[in-house]
N, C-alpha and C positions, 0 to 999 in steps of 0.2 A: 164195562170198560176198565181196563187196568190203570193203575196209577201212572205208568209211563205213557200210555195212550192219552190219558187225560192231560198230562204235562205237555205233550206235543200239540194237542188240540188247543190248549190254552195259549201256548206260544204263538201259534198261527193266528188265533183270534186277537191276541194282544197287539201283535205287530201290524195287523190289517185293520184294526179298529180306527175309525175316523177321529176318535178322541185321543188316540195315542199321539204324543207330541213329536211325530216324525215329519210332519209336513207333507206326507204322501197324498193327503186329500187335495193338495193344491195342484197335483199333476193331472191336467185335463187332456194332455196329449193333443192340444190344439182345438179341443171342442169349444172352449170358451170363446176363442177367437172367431170360430165359425158362427157361433150364436150371435156374437156382437155384430158381425157383418150381415146378419140376417140370412145366412146360408143354411141354417138348420133350425127347424121348429119341432114342435111336438110330434107332428106327423112323420117327419123325416128322421127323427132321432134314432129309431131302431135300425134303420138302414146305415146311418152314419156310424153308429156304435159297432155294428156288425163289420163294416168295412175297416174300421180302426183295429178291431181285434184280429181280423183275418189277415190284413195286409201290413200292419205296423206292429202292434203289440205282440201278436202271436209269433211271427217269424223273427222278431228282434228281441224284445224284452223276455219273452217266455223261453226262447232258445238260450239266451245268455244266462238266465237264471238256472235252467236245467244243466247247462255246461259247467257253471260255477259250482253247483251242487255236486256234480259228478267229480270234478277236480278235487273238491274238498274231501269227498268220501275216499277218493283214490289215494290222496297224499296224506290227508289228515295230520296226525301227530308224527308220522314217520319221516316226512321230508319237507320241512318248512320252506326251504328255498325253492323246491320244485313246485310247491303249492302256490307260493307268491308269484312265480314266473307264469304258471298256467292261468291263474285267475287274472293277473295283470294283462295277459294277452287277450283274454275274453273281454275284459273291461275296456281296454283301448279300442278293440274292434267295434264294440257296441257304441262307444262314445263317438267314434268316427262316422257311424251311420246316421247320427242325428244331424239333420241338415241345417237347423237353425241354432243360433247361440242360446235362445230361450229354452229350447228343448234340452240342450246339453246342460245348461246351468240348472234347470229344474231337476233333472235326473241326478246330478251330482250333489246339489244342495240337499235334497231329501236323502240321498244315499249316505252322505256324511253324517246327517243328523241321526238316521237309523243306526248307523254303525257306532256312533258315540253312545247311544242309548243301549245298544246290544252289548257293547263292551262292558258297560257298567252293570247291566242287569244279569248277564249270563256268566260273568266272571270266568270266561273261557280263554285259554292261552292262544288259540288259533284266531278267534275273533279279535282279541287284543293285538295280535301281531298284524292282522290285516288292517286294523284301525291305524296302527302306527305307520304302516306302509302307505296307506292312503294319505294320512296327515303329513307325511314326508314328501307328498306330491310325486310318488313313484307310480301311481295309478289314479285314474279319475275318481273312482268310487261311485260308479253308477248304481242307482237304487236297485235295479234288478240283480246285478252281480252281488251286491251286498246281501240281498235277501237270499240268494242261492247259498252263499256261504253260511249265513246265520241259520237258515233252516236246516242245512245239512248238519251243522254242529248241534242244533237243538233236537235232532233225531227225527225230523219229518222225513217221510219217504219222498222220492223225487216227484211223483205225481201230485201228492198233496202240496208240496212246496210250490209247484207251478200253478196249481189251482188257487192257492192262497194269493 
């Protein structure tokens, strides 16, 4: 494994680690609520997780992450205004698909936390610009969109970014 491959792997591992202070471990996508209401148990958990991945996380969060990654790679350092516009459009659309305030708040709370940490850790001008854009309330800052931008700037390929 080359040094750059290792750096990309470590970036993905760092940002997805449950000990990383991003708060992402708190996003259960409604699983906790289902468990509290007795609607999911150990036997039904695999089916519920499969349904969440296939019908919610996959077509929403994963697609938004992939699109943010692609927009970041397309515009990157060349056109900051076009990048902010493209990623904002993706972010707002994803935010609008979250049907409950709790889901919206959770995704943006963790997104902003990850973005603050990424801006500090990566010292990247594009990540810093997106952080300022989100902090100025020009875009919601959804976790999936943030991760797409951060992973693109960190050098992960799109498939690995979505998998992470």
